[in-house]
N, C-alpha and C positions, 0 to 999 in steps of 0.2 A: 504494499500500499504506500503510495507516495504522500508527500506532504500536502497538506490542505492548501489549495490555491489561494492566493491574496484576495482580499476583499476589496470592494470599492472603499474610497476614503470616507464616505459618509458615515457619521457616527449614529444616525437614525437607525434605531433597531427595526423599524418597520420596514426599512430598505434592505434588509439582510435576508438572504435565503437560507433556510435551514440545510445543514450539512446532509449529505448522503447517508443512508441507513447505517452502512458498515463503519462510517467515520463516526457517527453519532454514538454508538456503543462502544468503540475505541476509546473516545473522548470520556465517556462515563467511566471506563475502566481506569483512566488515569486520574480523574477526580476521587474515585473510590479508594485508590491505593493511598492517596494522601489523607483522605478521611478517616481511613482505618488506623493510621498512626495517631492521628489527633484524638480519636475517641478512645483508643487504647490508653493513651497516657492519662486520661481521666482516672482510671482505675488500676493501671499496671502496678502502682506502687502499694496496693492493698496487701498483696502477700509479700512484697519486698520489704515493708516495714519492719518486721521483727529483725531481719538480717541487718537492715540499716541502722536500727537502734543499737544492736551489739557493736557495730562498727563505730558510730558517731555518739552515741549516748546523748541524743536530743532531749530537751525537756518536753513534758506532755504538750505544752503549747506550741513548741516547735515541731513536734509531730504533726499536730492539726495543720499548721501552715504549709509543711512539706506536702501534705496529702491534698489540701483543698485550695491552695494559693493559686495553682494553675487553672482551676476551673473559675475562680473569682475574677482573676486578671482577664482571662479569655472573655468571660460574660461581660466584663466592664467595657471591653474595647470593641465588642462586636458591631454595635450600632455606628460608631464611628467608622470601622473599617467597612461595613456594608456601604455607607455613603462614599467613602473613598473610592471603592470599587466601582460604584455607578458612575463617578466623574472621571476618573483617571484610567480605567480599564480593569476589567476583572481577571483577565489572564495575567496582566502585569502584577496586580497585587498578590494574586494565587502563588505565583513563581517566586517572588521576593519573600513572601511569608514563609513558604516552605524551605527556603534556604535559611532564613532565620531560625526555623525550627530545628534544622540539622545543627547549625551552630551552637543553639542552646543545649542540644542534646549533649555535645561534647563538653560544655561548661558543667552540666549536671553530672555527667559520667565521671568526670575528673575531680569532682568535689572532695575535700578533705575537712570540711567543717559544715555544720547545719547551715551556716549564714550563706556559703557558696551554693549549697544545694538549693536553697530556697530562692536564691537569685537566679539559678539556672531554671527552676520551675516557673518563676515568673517570666523569664524571657521566652520560655516554651509557650506560656499563655499568650504572650504578644504575637508570636509566629502562628499559633493556632487561630488567633482572632483574625488575622489576615487571610488565612486559608480558607476558613469555614463559610463565610457569606459568599465567596466566590464560587464555591462548589455547588451550593443550592441554586444560586442566581444563574450560574452557567447552564445548569439543567434546565432552567425556565426558558432560557433563550435557545438552547440546541433542540429541545424536544418541543415542537409547537402543537403537535397533535395531543388532544386531552387524554386518550386512553394510553398512548405511547408515554407520555410524561407522567402519568399516574404510576406505570409500570417502573419508570426510571426512578422515580421518588421512592417507590417500594424497595428497589434495590439498594438505593442511597441510604434509606432508614435502617434496613437490615445491616448494612456495614456500620453505620454509626451506632446502632443499638448492640449488634454483635461484637463490635470492636471494644466497647465498654464491658460487655460480658467476658469476652475471652482474655481481656487484659490480665486478670489474675491468673488465667491458665498459663499463657504464655510466659508471663513474669515468674510465676513460680518455677517453671522448668528452667528458665534462664538463671534466675538467682541461685538455684540449687547447684547448677552446673559450673557457672562462672561468677557469682557473686552479684550484689545488688546493681552495680553499675552496669551490668549487661542489659538491664531493662531500658537504658538510654542509649547504649551503643548500638542497639538494634535498628534505631532510627536512622543512623547515618546512611548506610548502602541504600535504604529505600528511598530516601530523600534525593540522593545523586541520580538514581534511575528514573524516578518520576519527574523531577525537573526537566531532565534531558528528553523524555517522552513528552512533556508538556510543551516544550519549546517547539517540537515538531508538529504535535497534533492539535494543539487547543487554538481555536480562533479567539480573537480579541473582540470584546463587546464594551460599548460605552453607551450610557443612557444620553439621549438628546436633550439639549436645552439647558443643562445644569450650569449653575454659576460657580464661583469659588466656594470652598469649604468653610462653613460657619465654625471657626476653631473655638470660639467662645462656647457655643452649644456642645461641641464635642468634649470640651473640658468639663462642663457641667455633667454630662452623661457619665463620663468616666469617674469623676470624683463622687457623684451621687451614688453609683452602683458600689464602689469600694467602700465608701462611707456607711452605706446600709449593711454590707456584709460585715464589716468591722463591728458596728452596733450589734448586730444579731449574735454574732459569735460571743462577744464579751458579756451581753445581757443574758444570754442562755446559759453561760457557765455559772451564773449565780454571783450575787453581791457585786454588781457593776459599780465601777467608780464614777463619780460625777462626769469625768471627761467622755466615758462610754456613752451615757445618756445624751451629752451634748452633741457627740458625733452621730447619734441615731436621729436626733431632731434636725440636725444639719443635713443629713441625707434626705430627708422628707423635703426639706425646703429647696435643696439644690435639684432634686428631680422635679419638684413642681414648677420651678423656674425653667428648668429645661422644657417641660412640656408647654409652658406658656410661650417661650420663644418659638418653638415649633409651630404652634397655632398661627403666630403673627408673621412668620417667615413664608415668602412666596416660594422658596426652594429648600424645605426642611430636611434636616438630616434623617428624621423619622417622621412621616406624616401621621400624626396621632389621631387624625381623623378616620384612619382606617379602623381604629377601634370602635366606630360607630357601627360597623358591620357585626352582628352578633355572633356569627359563626367564626369570624376572625378572633374575636375577644375569648370565645369559648375555647378555641384551638390554642390560643396563646397561653391561657390560664391552665389548660389541661397539661400542656407540656412542662410548664414551670413547676406544678405541684407534684405531677407524677414523677418528674425526675428528682425532685427533692426527696421523696420518699425512696426511690430506687437507689439513689446515690448513696444515702446513708445506709440503707439495708446491705448493699454489696460490701461497703466497707466494714460494718459491723459483723456480718457474717464471715468475712475472710478472718478477721481477727479471732471470732469464736472458733472457727475450724483449726486454727494454729495454736492458740493459748489454751483453750478450754478442752479441745480433743488431741492436741499434741500432734497434728499432722505437719509433714514437712511442706515447705513453699509449693513444690510440685504436686504433692498429694492434695494439699488445700486448693490449689488452682484447678485440678483435675475435677474436683468435687463441685466446682462451680459451673461445670460444663453444661448442665440442664438448662441454665439461664441463657446461655449463648445459643443452644439449639432451638430453644422455645422462641426466642427473639427472631432468629432466622425464619422459622416456621410462620410466626405471627406477620412479620413484615412482608414476606414474599406471598402470603395469602391475602393480604389486604387489597391489592389492586383488584383481585377477582371479587372479594367480598363487597367492596365498596360500590361496585356497579349493580349489586343485587339487593343489598340491605340498606344502603344509603349511609350517610355520613353520621347522622344522629344516633342511629341504632348501634352502628359499629363503635364509634368512639365511647358510647356508654357501656358497651360490653367489655372493651378493653380496659377501661377504667374499673369496672366492676371486677374484672379478673384480678386486677392489682389489689383492690380493696379486700378481696377473699384471701389472697395470699398473706397480706399482713394480718388479717384476722385470725387466720390458722395458726401463724407464728406466736400471736399474742394469747390465743386461747389455750393452746396445749401446755399443760404444766411442766412436763419434762421434755425438753427440746432434745430430739435425736437427729441424726442425719437424714433418715428417711423423710421426716417432717421438714427439715430444711430443703431436701431436694423437691418436694412438692412446692413448697414456697417459691423456690428459684423458677420452677415451671410457670407458676402463676405469674411471677413478675415478668419473666421473659415474654410470655404471650401478651400481657397486658402492655408491656413496652413496645413490642412490635406492632400490635394493632393500633393502639391509641396514638403513639407518637408518629406513625406512618400516617395515619388518617389526619391528624392535626397538620402535619407538614404538607400534605396535599391541599388541605383547606387554605393555609397561609399563602402558599405559593400561587394558588389559582385565584384568589381574591384580589390580586393586584395586577396592574398593567405591567407589561414587560419591562419598561423603564424603571419601575419601582421594585424590581425583582431582588436587587440588592437589599433593599430595605426588609422585604418579607423574610429573606435568608437570614437577616440579622435578627429579626424578632423570633423566629424559630429557634435559632441556634444561641441566641442570648438565653432564653427560657430554658433550653436543654442543658447548656454548661453551667449557667448560673444556678439552675435546679440542683445539679450534682454538686457544686461547691457549697451551696447554702445548705443542702441536705447534711453534708458531713459536718459543717460549721454548727448548724442549729440542732438537728437531732444527735449528732456526735457529742456536742457539748452538754446536751440535756442527758444523755446516756452516761457520760463521764461523771457528771455531777451525782446522779442516781447511784452509779457504781460506788462513789466515795461513801455515799451515806449509808450503803448497805455493808461496808467493809468495817465492821465493829467486832469487838471482842478478840482481837488478834493478839498473840503472845510477842508482840513487838513494841519498841520504843524508839523515839528519837527519828533519825533519818531513814532507818528501815521502815518504820510506820508509815512516814510521809510518803516514800517512794511506793510502798505497796497500796495505799490508798490512792495514789495518783492516777493509776492507769492498770488494766490488766496486764500489759507487759512489765510494769514495774513490779507488780505482785509476783509474776512468774520469775523474774530475776532474783527477787528476794527470796522466794522459795528455794531457788536452786543453790542459792549463796549459803543460806543457813542449814539446809538440808535437814534429815531426821524428822521425828514426829512433828517438831514445830514447822518446818518447812511443809510437810504434807498438809497440816491444819490451814496454813496460810493459802495454799493452792485450793483447797476445798472451799474455804470461805470465798475466795476470788471467783470461783466457778458459780457458785450460788448468787453472788452479787451481780455477776455479769448477765446471768439468765434472767434475773429479776429486773435489772435494767432494760434488758432487751425486751421483755414483756410489755413495759410500760411505753418505750418507744415505738413499739409495734402498734399498740392501741392508738397512739397519736397518729401515726401514719394511716392507719385504717380510718380515722375520722377525717383527715386531711383529704385522702383520695375519694372517700365516700361523698364528701361534700361536693368535690369538684365533679363527680360523676353526675350528681343530681343538677349541678348548675349546667352542665353540658347539655342535658336533656331539656332543660328549660330554654337556654339561649339558642340553640341551633334550630332553625325553622324546619318544621316538618317538610320532607321532601327535598331538602337542600341537597345539591350535587357539587362535588369538587371539580368544577369546570371553569375554563377561563371566562366564560360568559357572566360569572358572578364578579 
């Protein structure tokens, strides 16, 4: 297959002809290869964290930042990057972002301190933010037929959801064989090959009629999202300082000012009027809250498999495979289902499957792996169906020149949901875990470390050994399960609520076509 012939110089998307069928699917393969890495990096450290803790000894707060800073930075920058891709070229931003992603992987892989690793994860978030809006918006431009585009989005969503689900699986085997840094070295050869293929295959698209970028609005969106994440994280861990509450209030003001500027702007970074479309709003809300619950669940279950049941990283990763397979099944079946049962029923079913999974995890008193496997299947099916349907709605609800904005909304909610899930529900779980860690035969630093996290308790138990160590581990196991039960009930309530709202907001008979 030869290179794509050059297009006319017009930037008007309506003047551009869709590529030939073979070229379209080759382009999709390039986009999905990049998306797979970006999605995997949201969860790949879940199973690498114990090995990383042994190597670097990060504090509990540093552990949370290492895990969720990637998603929070990515989510905070997606709106700005979506606007940049619309104005300056989606292919250009995609390739530059993926090159930065590869460079950041080297920074993280060579880290010798928690600070360098956190910086590397932040850079990965910046690179991922440049890549992700371009993948979905390019799909919107490349696939002009509604049915073909829905199938392409289904494949895209299966890669996104599957990547997040198989991150622990691949990460576990890499960590066990080569150490935690292998989770980042994996990215480098894929980045090189994908950028080379993208230069050859991908066409360039720009939206017509855009002015210069509103950098003040861009700063407001980034600062507002990051401040919101900071506030939620510190308020959720309990006993917030006054500065945490001030930052929380500031985040609301910053995001409110951002929305006001968008309403007044003739060329907004994000056309907030899109949220007047009830289906668009329902899809955005469903993506955010569903991924908030799923992100926290995958993180907590990965730690549960290793610390509570003593599985190695590769064994723990293998035991998360039901989620990946179920996500793949749900995503690929959605294009067929969406034509037959409609958006409203399908999204409600997907969210209902998620809520059922969390309810099972919360209701069963003695959590065993068969129960966890059933929960992972429910999460995978719910993720695959609900998120794929939501993505189809968001992309179809906007004209082609706003595709970058639609991609930014979908992926902001997706990645921010994962990051906020770990920050919010992870912090709540940590606080509950500490509250249940009572009656220990420990004092001083040993007691503080054991109460700080399940990893700390495992280390203390191993260090002191004997009956006292066994008792510490026994108490930690019960404390972790009790905290997991409560956070699962919270997730059940969140997802159940958004399922009801989806049924209310999405009009009966709504179809995910460009006509909307």
